[in-house]
C-alpha positions as CSV (number, residue, x, y, z in Angstrom):
1,M,85.2,-76.0,-45.2
2,Q,85.0,-79.8,-45.2
3,N,88.1,-81.5,-46.6
4,N,87.3,-83.6,-49.7
5,S,89.0,-86.6,-48.1
6,F,86.2,-87.0,-45.6
7,R,82.6,-88.1,-46.2
8,T,81.3,-86.5,-43.1
9,T,82.0,-83.4,-41.0
10,L,82.2,-85.8,-38.0
11,G,85.1,-87.7,-39.8
12,E,87.0,-84.5,-40.3
13,N,86.4,-83.5,-36.7
14,V,87.9,-86.7,-35.5
15,F,91.0,-86.1,-37.7
16,R,91.4,-82.6,-36.4
17,T,91.0,-83.4,-32.7
18,K,92.9,-86.8,-32.6
19,Y,95.5,-86.9,-35.4
20,A,96.2,-83.6,-37.0
21,Q,99.5,-81.9,-36.1
22,G,98.5,-78.3,-36.4
23,P,95.6,-76.4,-38.1
24,T,97.1,-76.7,-41.6
25,D,97.7,-80.4,-41.5
26,S,95.8,-82.6,-44.0
27,W,94.8,-86.2,-44.3
28,Q,97.0,-86.5,-47.3
29,C,100.0,-85.2,-45.4
30,L,99.3,-87.6,-42.5
31,A,99.2,-90.5,-45.0
32,R,102.6,-89.5,-46.4
33,R,104.1,-89.2,-42.9
34,C,102.7,-92.6,-41.8
35,V,104.1,-94.5,-44.8
36,D,107.5,-92.7,-44.6
37,D,107.9,-93.5,-40.9
38,V,106.9,-97.1,-41.2
39,C,108.3,-98.1,-44.6
40,G,110.7,-95.4,-45.8
41,D,113.9,-93.9,-44.5
42,M,112.2,-91.4,-42.2
43,G,114.5,-88.8,-43.6
44,T,117.4,-90.2,-41.7
45,G,119.0,-92.4,-44.3
46,Q,117.8,-95.6,-42.6
47,H,117.3,-98.8,-44.6
48,V,114.1,-98.5,-46.8
49,L,111.7,-101.4,-45.9
50,L,109.4,-101.0,-48.9
51,G,110.1,-100.0,-52.5
52,K,109.2,-96.5,-53.8
53,S,106.3,-97.6,-56.1
54,D,104.7,-99.7,-53.2
55,R,105.1,-96.7,-50.8
56,E,103.4,-94.4,-53.3
57,Q,100.5,-96.8,-53.8
58,L,100.1,-97.1,-50.1
59,V,100.0,-93.4,-49.7
60,H,97.2,-93.4,-52.3
61,Y,95.3,-96.2,-50.6
62,I,95.5,-94.4,-47.2
63,T,94.6,-91.0,-48.7
64,T,91.5,-92.5,-50.4
65,M,90.7,-94.4,-47.2
66,K,90.8,-97.8,-48.8
67,F,93.3,-98.9,-46.1
68,I,93.6,-97.1,-42.7
69,P,96.4,-98.1,-40.3
70,G,95.4,-98.5,-36.6
71,G,94.9,-95.4,-34.6
72,R,98.3,-95.5,-32.9
73,Y,100.0,-95.5,-36.3
74,L,98.0,-92.3,-37.2
75,Y,98.7,-90.6,-33.9
76,Y,102.4,-91.1,-33.9
77,A,103.0,-90.5,-37.6
78,G,105.9,-88.0,-37.9
79,R,106.6,-88.0,-34.1
80,K,109.8,-89.1,-32.5
81,L,108.1,-91.9,-30.6
82,H,106.9,-94.9,-32.7
83,A,104.4,-96.4,-30.3
84,W,102.4,-98.0,-33.1
85,N,100.9,-100.9,-31.3
86,N,97.3,-100.6,-30.1
87,C,97.5,-103.2,-27.3
88,F,99.8,-105.6,-25.4
89,L,98.8,-109.1,-24.4
90,L,99.8,-110.0,-20.9
91,R,99.2,-113.0,-18.6
92,A,100.0,-113.8,-15.0
93,E,102.6,-116.5,-15.5
94,E,102.9,-117.7,-11.9
95,D,101.2,-117.1,-8.6
96,T,103.8,-115.4,-6.6
97,R,104.3,-112.0,-4.9
98,E,107.1,-111.3,-7.3
99,E,104.8,-111.9,-10.3
100,W,102.1,-109.7,-8.9
101,S,104.5,-106.9,-8.6
102,N,106.1,-107.6,-12.0
103,L,102.7,-107.9,-13.7
104,I,101.6,-104.5,-12.3
105,W,104.9,-103.0,-13.6
106,R,104.4,-104.6,-17.1
107,A,100.8,-103.3,-17.2
108,N,101.8,-99.8,-16.3
109,S,104.7,-99.7,-18.8
110,C,102.4,-100.7,-21.6
111,L,99.7,-98.2,-20.7
112,M,102.1,-95.4,-20.4
113,L,103.5,-96.1,-23.9
114,G,100.0,-95.7,-25.3
115,G,98.8,-99.3,-25.7
116,G,95.8,-101.0,-24.1
117,I,96.4,-104.2,-22.2
118,G,94.7,-107.5,-21.9
119,I,95.5,-109.9,-19.0
120,D,94.5,-113.5,-18.4
121,Y,94.5,-114.2,-14.6
122,S,93.5,-117.8,-14.7
123,I,96.8,-119.2,-13.2
124,L,96.2,-117.3,-9.9
125,R,95.0,-119.5,-7.1
126,P,91.4,-118.9,-5.7
127,S,90.7,-116.6,-2.8
128,G,91.1,-118.3,0.6
129,R,93.6,-120.9,-0.5
130,A,96.4,-121.4,2.0
131,L,99.8,-119.9,1.3
132,S,102.7,-122.2,2.3
133,R,105.4,-119.5,2.5
134,T,103.6,-117.0,4.7
135,G,101.0,-119.1,6.4
136,G,98.3,-116.7,5.2
137,V,95.6,-117.1,2.6
138,S,95.4,-116.1,-1.1
139,S,93.5,-113.0,-2.1
140,G,92.5,-114.5,-5.4
141,P,92.7,-112.9,-8.9
142,L,90.0,-110.2,-8.4
143,P,92.1,-107.9,-6.1
144,L,94.8,-107.9,-8.7
145,M,92.3,-107.0,-11.4
146,H,91.1,-104.1,-9.3
147,M,94.7,-102.9,-8.8
148,V,95.3,-102.9,-12.5
149,N,92.0,-101.1,-13.1
150,E,93.1,-98.3,-10.7
151,I,96.3,-97.9,-12.8
152,G,94.1,-97.6,-15.8
153,R,91.9,-95.0,-14.1
154,N,94.9,-92.7,-13.5
155,V,97.1,-93.3,-16.5
156,M,96.6,-91.5,-19.8
157,Q,97.8,-93.9,-22.5
158,G,100.8,-92.2,-24.1
159,G,99.6,-88.9,-22.5
160,S,96.7,-88.8,-25.1
161,R,93.8,-91.1,-24.2
162,R,92.3,-93.1,-21.3
163,S,93.3,-96.7,-20.7
164,A,91.7,-99.7,-22.4
165,I,92.0,-102.9,-20.3
166,Y,90.7,-106.4,-20.7
167,A,90.6,-109.2,-18.1
168,S,89.7,-112.9,-18.5
169,L,89.3,-115.9,-16.2
170,D,88.8,-119.6,-16.9
171,R,85.3,-121.1,-16.5
172,E,86.8,-123.8,-14.2
173,H,88.4,-121.2,-11.8
174,E,87.0,-121.5,-8.3
175,D,86.4,-117.7,-8.2
176,I,84.3,-117.7,-11.4
177,S,81.1,-116.8,-9.6
178,A,82.6,-113.7,-8.0
179,F,84.1,-112.8,-11.4
180,L,80.7,-113.2,-13.2
181,H,79.2,-110.6,-10.8
182,A,82.1,-108.3,-10.4
183,K,80.4,-105.5,-12.4
184,D,76.9,-105.8,-10.9
185,W,76.8,-102.0,-10.3
186,Q,73.0,-102.0,-10.1
187,N,73.3,-104.0,-6.9
188,M,76.1,-101.9,-5.3
189,H,75.1,-98.9,-3.2
190,I,77.1,-95.8,-2.5
191,T,74.2,-94.6,-0.2
192,D,71.0,-96.2,1.1
193,K,69.2,-94.7,-1.9
194,I,71.8,-94.5,-4.7
195,T,73.4,-97.4,-6.5
196,L,76.7,-97.2,-8.5
197,A,74.6,-97.6,-11.7
198,Q,72.6,-94.5,-10.8
199,A,75.7,-92.6,-10.0
200,K,77.3,-93.4,-13.3
201,E,74.0,-92.4,-15.0
202,T,74.7,-88.8,-14.2
203,N,78.5,-89.0,-14.0
204,F,80.0,-91.5,-16.4
205,N,83.4,-91.1,-14.8
206,F,82.2,-92.0,-11.3
207,P,84.5,-94.7,-10.0
208,A,83.1,-98.2,-9.9
209,P,84.7,-101.7,-9.7
210,L,86.4,-102.7,-13.0
211,D,85.0,-99.7,-14.8
212,Q,88.1,-99.3,-16.9
213,T,88.1,-103.0,-17.7
214,N,86.2,-105.3,-20.1
215,I,85.8,-108.8,-18.8
216,S,85.2,-112.2,-20.4
217,V,85.1,-115.9,-19.3
218,N,87.4,-118.4,-21.0
219,Y,85.7,-121.6,-22.3
220,S,87.9,-124.6,-23.1
221,D,87.5,-128.0,-24.7
222,D,86.2,-129.3,-21.3
223,W,83.0,-127.2,-21.9
224,L,82.8,-127.9,-25.6
225,N,83.0,-131.7,-24.9
226,L,79.7,-131.4,-23.0
227,G,78.2,-131.6,-26.5
228,D,74.4,-130.9,-26.8
229,D,74.3,-130.2,-23.0
230,A,76.9,-127.5,-23.1
231,W,74.3,-124.8,-23.0
232,K,73.0,-126.2,-19.7
233,D,76.3,-125.7,-18.0
234,P,75.6,-123.6,-14.8
235,V,78.5,-121.2,-15.4
236,F,77.6,-120.7,-19.1
237,L,73.9,-120.1,-18.2
238,E,74.9,-117.6,-15.5
239,N,77.3,-115.9,-18.0
240,C,74.4,-115.7,-20.5
241,Q,72.1,-114.2,-17.8
242,Q,74.7,-111.6,-17.0
243,A,75.3,-110.8,-20.7
244,L,71.6,-110.2,-21.1
245,T,71.4,-108.1,-18.0
246,T,74.6,-106.0,-17.8
247,G,76.5,-106.9,-21.0
248,E,79.4,-108.5,-19.1
249,P,81.2,-110.8,-18.9
250,G,81.7,-111.6,-22.5
251,F,82.7,-115.0,-23.9
252,S,86.2,-116.2,-25.0
253,F,86.1,-119.6,-26.8
254,N,89.5,-121.3,-26.9
255,F,89.2,-124.8,-28.4
256,G,91.5,-127.3,-30.1
257,D,94.7,-125.9,-31.4
258,K,93.7,-122.5,-30.0
259,S,93.2,-123.7,-26.5
260,N,96.0,-121.7,-25.1
261,E,95.4,-118.6,-27.1
262,T,93.1,-116.6,-24.9
263,L,91.8,-113.2,-26.0
264,R,93.9,-110.8,-24.1
265,N,94.0,-107.5,-25.8
266,A,91.6,-104.8,-24.8
267,C,89.1,-105.3,-27.6
268,T,89.5,-109.1,-27.8
269,E,90.5,-109.4,-31.5
270,V,94.1,-110.5,-31.1
271,T,95.0,-113.9,-29.5
272,S,98.2,-115.3,-28.1
273,E,99.5,-117.9,-25.7
274,D,102.6,-115.8,-24.9
275,D,102.9,-113.2,-22.2
276,S,104.0,-109.7,-23.6
277,D,102.8,-110.4,-27.1
278,V,101.7,-107.3,-29.1
279,C,98.9,-106.5,-31.5
280,N,99.6,-104.6,-34.8
281,L,96.4,-103.3,-36.5
282,G,95.2,-101.9,-39.7
283,S,91.9,-102.2,-41.5
284,I,90.8,-102.4,-45.2
285,N,87.7,-100.4,-46.0
286,M,85.7,-102.8,-48.2
287,G,83.0,-100.2,-48.6
288,N,85.4,-98.0,-50.7
289,I,86.7,-100.7,-53.0
290,E,84.8,-101.7,-56.1
291,S,86.8,-104.5,-57.8
292,L,88.2,-107.7,-56.5
293,E,91.5,-107.0,-58.3
294,E,92.0,-103.7,-56.4
295,F,91.0,-105.4,-53.2
296,K,93.7,-108.0,-53.7
297,D,96.3,-105.3,-54.2
298,V,95.1,-103.4,-51.1
299,V,95.4,-106.6,-49.0
300,A,98.9,-107.2,-50.3
301,L,100.2,-103.8,-49.6
302,A,98.4,-103.5,-46.2
303,S,100.0,-106.7,-45.1
304,K,103.5,-105.5,-46.2
305,F,102.9,-102.2,-44.3
306,L,102.1,-104.1,-41.1
307,V,105.2,-106.3,-41.5
308,C,107.3,-103.1,-41.7
309,G,105.5,-101.9,-38.5
310,T,107.0,-104.9,-36.7
311,V,110.5,-103.8,-37.5
312,R,110.5,-100.2,-36.3
313,A,107.9,-100.0,-33.5
314,D,109.1,-98.7,-30.1
315,L,108.3,-101.2,-27.4
316,P,108.0,-100.8,-23.6
317,Y,110.5,-103.5,-22.4
318,D,112.8,-106.2,-23.6
319,K,110.4,-109.2,-23.4
320,V,107.9,-107.5,-25.7
321,Q,110.8,-107.2,-28.2
322,E,111.6,-110.8,-27.8
323,I,108.1,-112.1,-28.2
324,R,107.4,-109.7,-31.1
325,N,110.4,-111.0,-33.0
326,K,109.3,-114.6,-32.3
327,N,105.7,-114.2,-33.4
328,R,105.6,-111.0,-35.5
329,R,101.9,-111.1,-35.1
330,L,99.8,-109.0,-37.6
331,G,96.2,-107.9,-37.2
332,L,94.9,-107.0,-40.7
333,G,91.2,-106.4,-40.5
334,L,88.2,-105.3,-42.4
335,M,85.6,-102.6,-42.1
336,G,82.8,-101.3,-44.3
337,I,81.5,-104.8,-44.8
338,H,77.8,-103.8,-44.3
339,E,78.2,-100.9,-46.7
340,W,79.8,-103.3,-49.2
341,L,76.7,-105.6,-48.9
342,L,74.2,-102.7,-49.2
343,K,75.9,-101.4,-52.3
344,R,75.3,-104.8,-53.9
345,G,71.7,-104.9,-52.8
346,S,72.4,-107.7,-50.2
347,R,71.0,-108.2,-46.7
348,Y,73.2,-108.7,-43.7
349,E,74.5,-112.2,-44.6
350,V,77.6,-113.7,-46.1
351,T,76.8,-114.0,-49.8
352,P,78.7,-116.1,-52.3
353,D,80.4,-112.9,-53.6
354,L,81.5,-112.0,-50.1
355,H,82.9,-115.5,-49.6
356,S,85.1,-114.9,-52.7
357,W,86.4,-111.6,-51.4
358,L,87.1,-113.1,-48.0
359,G,89.0,-115.9,-49.6
360,V,91.3,-113.4,-51.2
361,Y,91.6,-111.6,-47.9
362,K,92.7,-114.9,-46.2
363,N,95.1,-116.1,-48.9
364,E,96.7,-112.9,-50.0
365,S,97.4,-111.6,-46.5
366,K,99.5,-114.6,-45.7
367,K,101.2,-114.8,-49.1
368,S,102.2,-111.2,-49.2
369,A,103.3,-111.0,-45.6
370,D,105.4,-114.1,-45.9
371,E,107.1,-113.0,-49.1
372,H,107.9,-109.6,-47.6
373,C,109.3,-111.1,-44.4
374,D,111.5,-113.4,-46.6
375,R,112.6,-110.3,-48.5
376,L,113.6,-108.6,-45.3
377,Y,115.2,-111.7,-43.8
378,I,113.0,-111.7,-40.7
379,S,110.7,-114.3,-39.2
380,R,107.3,-115.0,-40.7
381,P,104.2,-114.1,-38.7
382,V,102.4,-116.7,-36.7
383,A,99.1,-115.0,-37.4
384,Y,97.9,-112.5,-40.0
385,R,94.2,-111.4,-39.6
386,A,92.2,-110.0,-36.8
387,I,89.1,-107.7,-37.2
388,A,89.1,-104.8,-34.8
389,P,86.0,-102.7,-33.9
390,T,87.4,-99.7,-35.9
391,G,85.2,-97.3,-34.0
392,T,87.4,-94.2,-34.6
393,I,88.9,-95.0,-38.0
394,G,85.4,-96.2,-39.2
395,I,84.2,-92.6,-38.4
396,L,87.2,-91.2,-40.2
397,A,86.2,-93.2,-43.3
398,G,82.5,-92.6,-42.9
399,T,81.7,-96.3,-43.2
400,T,80.3,-99.1,-41.2
401,T,82.7,-100.2,-38.5
402,G,84.3,-103.7,-38.5
403,I,81.8,-106.4,-39.3
404,E,79.0,-104.3,-37.6
405,P,75.8,-103.5,-39.3
406,V,74.6,-99.9,-39.2
407,Y,73.5,-99.4,-35.6
408,A,70.3,-97.7,-36.7
409,V,69.3,-95.8,-39.8
410,A,68.0,-93.0,-37.5
411,Y,68.4,-92.5,-33.8
412,K,68.0,-90.1,-30.9
413,R,71.3,-88.9,-29.5
414,R,71.2,-88.0,-25.8
415,Y,74.0,-86.1,-24.0
416,L,74.7,-84.2,-20.8
417,T,75.4,-80.5,-20.7
418,E,76.4,-78.2,-17.9
419,G,76.9,-81.2,-15.6
420,T,73.2,-81.8,-15.0
421,R,71.1,-80.9,-18.0
422,W,70.1,-83.7,-20.4
423,K,69.6,-82.7,-24.1
424,Y,68.8,-84.7,-27.2
425,E,68.7,-84.4,-30.9
426,F,67.5,-86.6,-33.8
427,C,70.2,-87.9,-36.2
428,V,70.5,-90.0,-39.3
429,D,73.4,-92.4,-39.6
430,G,75.9,-90.8,-42.0
431,T,76.7,-94.0,-44.0
432,A,73.0,-94.9,-44.2
433,Q,72.2,-91.4,-45.5
434,T,75.0,-91.6,-48.1
435,L,73.6,-94.8,-49.4
436,I,70.1,-93.5,-49.4
437,D,71.0,-90.3,-51.2
438,Y,73.5,-91.6,-53.8
439,L,72.5,-95.2,-54.3
440,G,68.8,-95.1,-53.7
441,V,69.0,-97.7,-50.9
442,K,65.6,-98.1,-49.2
443,T,65.6,-97.8,-45.4
444,S,63.6,-101.0,-45.2
445,S,66.4,-102.9,-46.8
446,I,69.0,-101.9,-44.2
447,D,69.4,-104.6,-41.5
448,S,70.4,-102.4,-38.6
449,A,71.9,-103.6,-35.3
450,S,68.8,-102.4,-33.5
451,D,66.6,-104.4,-35.8
452,L,68.8,-107.5,-35.5
453,A,68.7,-107.4,-31.7
454,S,65.5,-109.4,-31.8
455,K,67.2,-111.9,-34.3
456,P,70.4,-112.8,-32.5
457,E,71.0,-116.0,-34.5
458,Q,71.3,-114.0,-37.7
459,R,73.8,-111.7,-36.2
460,I,75.8,-114.4,-34.5
461,K,75.8,-116.6,-37.6
462,F,77.2,-113.7,-39.6
463,Q,80.1,-113.4,-37.2
464,A,80.8,-117.2,-37.3
465,D,80.8,-117.1,-41.1
466,I,83.4,-114.3,-41.2
467,Q,85.4,-116.0,-38.5
468,D,86.1,-118.9,-40.9
469,Y,88.5,-116.5,-42.7
470,V,90.1,-115.0,-39.7
471,D,93.0,-116.8,-37.9
472,Q,92.8,-114.7,-34.7
473,S,89.5,-113.2,-33.6
474,I,86.8,-110.6,-34.3
475,S,85.9,-107.8,-31.9
476,S,82.2,-107.2,-32.4
477,T,79.3,-106.3,-30.1
478,I,76.0,-108.1,-30.5
479,N,73.1,-105.8,-29.7
480,L,70.4,-107.6,-27.7
481,P,67.1,-106.9,-25.9
482,T,67.4,-107.1,-22.2
483,V,66.1,-110.0,-20.1
484,A,63.6,-107.7,-18.6
485,S,62.0,-107.1,-22.0
486,G,60.9,-110.7,-22.2
487,T,61.9,-110.8,-25.9
488,L,64.9,-113.1,-25.5
489,G,65.1,-115.7,-22.7
490,V,68.3,-116.9,-21.2
491,D,67.8,-120.5,-22.3
492,K,67.1,-119.4,-25.9
493,F,70.1,-117.2,-26.1
494,A,72.3,-119.9,-24.5
495,K,71.2,-122.5,-27.0
496,I,71.9,-120.2,-30.0
497,L,75.3,-119.2,-28.7
498,A,76.3,-122.8,-27.8
499,K,75.3,-123.8,-31.4
500,Y,77.8,-121.4,-33.0
501,A,80.5,-121.4,-30.3
502,P,82.7,-123.9,-32.0
503,R,83.0,-121.5,-35.0
504,L,83.6,-118.4,-32.8
505,R,86.6,-117.1,-30.9
506,G,84.8,-114.6,-28.7
507,L,81.5,-112.8,-28.3
508,T,80.5,-109.5,-26.6
509,C,76.9,-108.4,-26.0
510,Y,75.2,-105.1,-25.3
511,P,71.6,-105.4,-24.1
512,D,69.6,-102.3,-24.8
513,G,69.5,-99.8,-21.9
514,S,71.8,-101.9,-19.7
515,R,74.3,-99.1,-19.0
516,G,73.5,-95.7,-17.5
517,G,73.5,-92.8,-19.8
518,Q,72.9,-94.8,-23.0
519,P,73.7,-92.2,-25.6
520,I,71.6,-93.3,-28.6
521,T,68.3,-94.9,-29.1
522,A,66.9,-96.1,-32.5
523,V,63.9,-94.1,-33.9
524,D,61.9,-94.0,-37.1
525,Y,63.7,-92.5,-40.1
526,A,60.8,-90.2,-40.9
527,E,60.7,-88.9,-37.4
528,A,64.4,-88.2,-37.4
529,I,64.2,-86.3,-40.7
530,K,61.3,-84.2,-39.4
531,H,63.2,-83.1,-36.3
532,K,66.8,-83.3,-37.6
533,G,69.1,-80.5,-36.4
534,V,66.9,-79.3,-33.6
535,V,68.2,-79.7,-30.0
536,Y,65.7,-80.5,-27.3
537,E,65.9,-80.5,-23.5
538,E,64.6,-83.6,-21.7
539,N,62.1,-83.4,-18.9
540,D,62.3,-87.1,-18.3
541,P,65.6,-87.8,-16.4
542,C,65.7,-91.3,-17.8
543,G,65.3,-90.1,-21.4
544,G,62.2,-92.1,-22.2
545,G,63.2,-95.1,-20.2
546,V,66.8,-95.7,-21.1
547,C,68.4,-95.1,-17.8
548,G,69.7,-98.6,-17.6
549,I,68.8,-98.9,-14.0
């Protein structure tokens, strides 16, 4: 029987497979464990970090899924290890043999504790550069990226999940062309007839260069100062070409007072200029909150919760502790924004009402966190807000993830069985169906990501408008048509992105069909309803043309 805490069966399944500690565990019990561990005395007589009434209200907000801590908080709730941080932010600090070895050690330490890693490699000299000490030549940054990728391929994060890794390189780096094409799997052959892209089509885990790593190019003030001609920059144009072809590299925009804060966690929402900084995530479910007054209270308590998380988290090595105490970086995010808009009859745009809520989010998160830090006699955070993709916890809550629109009201889900047999079934998005059934929302009023793929400016502008309220970054994937479709040219996309770049921190793209084994494809709602629940076997090995090759 479905637990009343969950909107969907899928949400309950995620809880059971990822976070439940035994068959009788409940979401309500997990909420209690999580708050007690982070803010209470943990049953050990330790100093209580948050008052009883606030703790009880937090338990209520988590139980009702108005606030959900990051997945590492949920997984480790009630366990001896408190590895609550989703990701660690690293950087190569100098170009020496010793730093290569130490960076690999830091990366491995963080991954084994359960966090993803993001690394900026820009300080490393380009390949072929003479080495004065040895008389040899530099390997450049890409071999080190590959070495870290191999660690990620073989390390289970905290023994529970596969690694998440991010790598970035400056636009001005001499190896930028090789970096831009590091993941051109469609041009890499394992035999005369089979490319890496084709191999990963039938076996997603088939090893390929940087296949555990998301990559992005760093853009600085030097690029921004090109003004109206910035979109014509050869590196930027090539980056746009790659984004519309393979989806990578993404874009990291580091301008002005943020010039040193590259996006270095695995999902690119947390920024820092320090090596060994740490992210600390939790998300407010706007789709489940009706009043601005309650929203303000959720923001306040969620901020206090994350402050408490900086006090008791177990960290992999001393420098992380040092940097965490210095920066005390929080990553309070949002999800369910598209659901919130749909409930109010709004399209996918930042309305005046949403501006008001976002203003409360911005102001109250800082005010409450600062006051709680002062109460605990600890340093105030240097940053407060970052919007994560919330893929897993969004499914738990049964709402739209992060700032994302509904991917598609209806879609065809494709999956592999018995190693070689492709099957598919028609599905309806759970959040969309809830809104259709209970609020009478018309399918034609839902701006889905698949619909907005042909309107990239609307989607990018929405992210820029939200970014105005976020002091770190937003991890969000922009769905786009492929270059091959002829719908969106490279120049047009480059002009749109350059227009909004000064208001963005980062951008990631997914061109339709660009990856082998694309699991879902948008379909008509009536078609999905007609065939819902029936499993079909595909005769077409490319699933109707979505092989991505």
